[in-house]
C-alpha positions as CSV (number, residue, x, y, z in Angstrom):
1,M,-18.3,-4.0,-11.3
2,N,-20.1,-4.0,-7.7
3,L,-19.4,-1.0,-4.8
4,M,-21.6,-3.5,-2.7
5,L,-22.6,-0.4,-0.6
6,F,-25.2,-2.8,1.7
7,E,-23.2,-5.7,2.7
8,N,-22.2,-7.3,5.9
9,L,-18.7,-6.2,7.3
10,T,-17.4,-10.1,8.4
11,T,-18.4,-11.2,4.5
12,R,-16.9,-8.0,3.0
13,L,-13.4,-8.7,5.2
14,S,-13.7,-12.6,4.0
15,Q,-13.4,-11.5,0.5
16,M,-10.2,-12.2,-1.2
17,N,-9.8,-8.9,-3.0
18,V,-10.3,-6.7,0.5
19,Q,-7.7,-9.0,2.2
20,V,-4.9,-8.9,-0.8
21,G,-5.9,-5.1,-0.6
22,L,-5.2,-4.7,3.1
23,V,-1.9,-6.7,2.8
24,L,-0.7,-4.3,0.1
25,A,-1.9,-1.4,2.2
26,I,-0.2,-2.1,5.2
27,L,2.8,-2.9,2.9
28,G,2.6,0.3,1.3
29,L,2.2,2.2,4.4
30,G,5.2,0.6,6.1
31,M,7.2,1.2,3.0
32,A,6.5,4.9,2.9
33,L,6.8,5.2,7.1
34,L,10.0,3.4,7.1
35,A,11.6,5.3,3.6
36,K,14.2,7.2,5.6
37,R,15.4,4.2,7.3
38,I,15.8,2.5,4.2
39,A,17.7,5.1,2.7
40,R,19.9,5.5,5.5
41,L,20.5,2.0,5.3
42,V,21.0,1.7,1.1
43,R,23.3,4.9,1.4
44,Q,25.1,4.3,4.8
45,K,25.1,7.9,5.7
46,K,23.6,9.0,9.1
47,E,21.8,12.4,7.7
48,I,19.6,12.1,4.8
49,V,18.1,15.0,2.4
50,S,14.6,15.2,1.7
51,D,15.6,15.3,-2.1
52,D,17.3,11.8,-1.9
53,K,16.2,9.7,-4.8
54,V,15.8,6.8,-2.8
55,L,14.1,8.6,0.1
56,L,11.6,9.6,-2.7
57,T,11.3,6.4,-4.7
58,C,10.2,4.4,-1.4
59,K,8.1,7.0,-0.9
60,A,6.7,7.1,-4.4
61,F,6.6,2.8,-4.6
62,G,4.5,3.0,-1.3
63,L,2.2,5.6,-2.4
64,V,1.7,3.2,-5.3
65,M,1.2,0.4,-3.2
66,I,-1.6,2.3,-1.1
67,C,-3.6,3.9,-4.4
68,V,-3.4,0.0,-6.1
69,A,-4.7,-1.4,-2.2
70,L,-7.8,1.1,-2.5
71,I,-8.4,0.2,-5.9
72,L,-8.5,-3.3,-5.4
73,M,-10.9,-3.2,-1.9
74,I,-13.3,-1.2,-4.0
75,V,-13.9,-3.2,-7.1
76,E,-15.4,-6.7,-6.5
77,W,-13.9,-9.1,-9.6
78,K,-15.9,-11.9,-10.6
79,I,-13.7,-14.3,-12.3
80,I,-15.8,-17.4,-12.2
């Protein structure tokens, strides 16, 4: 595990774990921001209360995706 504090930005962004982490972070942020619309689509109601299970599940799943993305971007994995 190497934290790579002194590395070039283009070198860092070209690593596979950083690219996967960025994709997961974007998907997680999108899921968290669009959670209310997803809940409206699933429930087929105009008004969604703030303690709706679908809304909370979408927000929690988005948060988990963001956390996993941050861990992936920080840790460098040497397979070979």
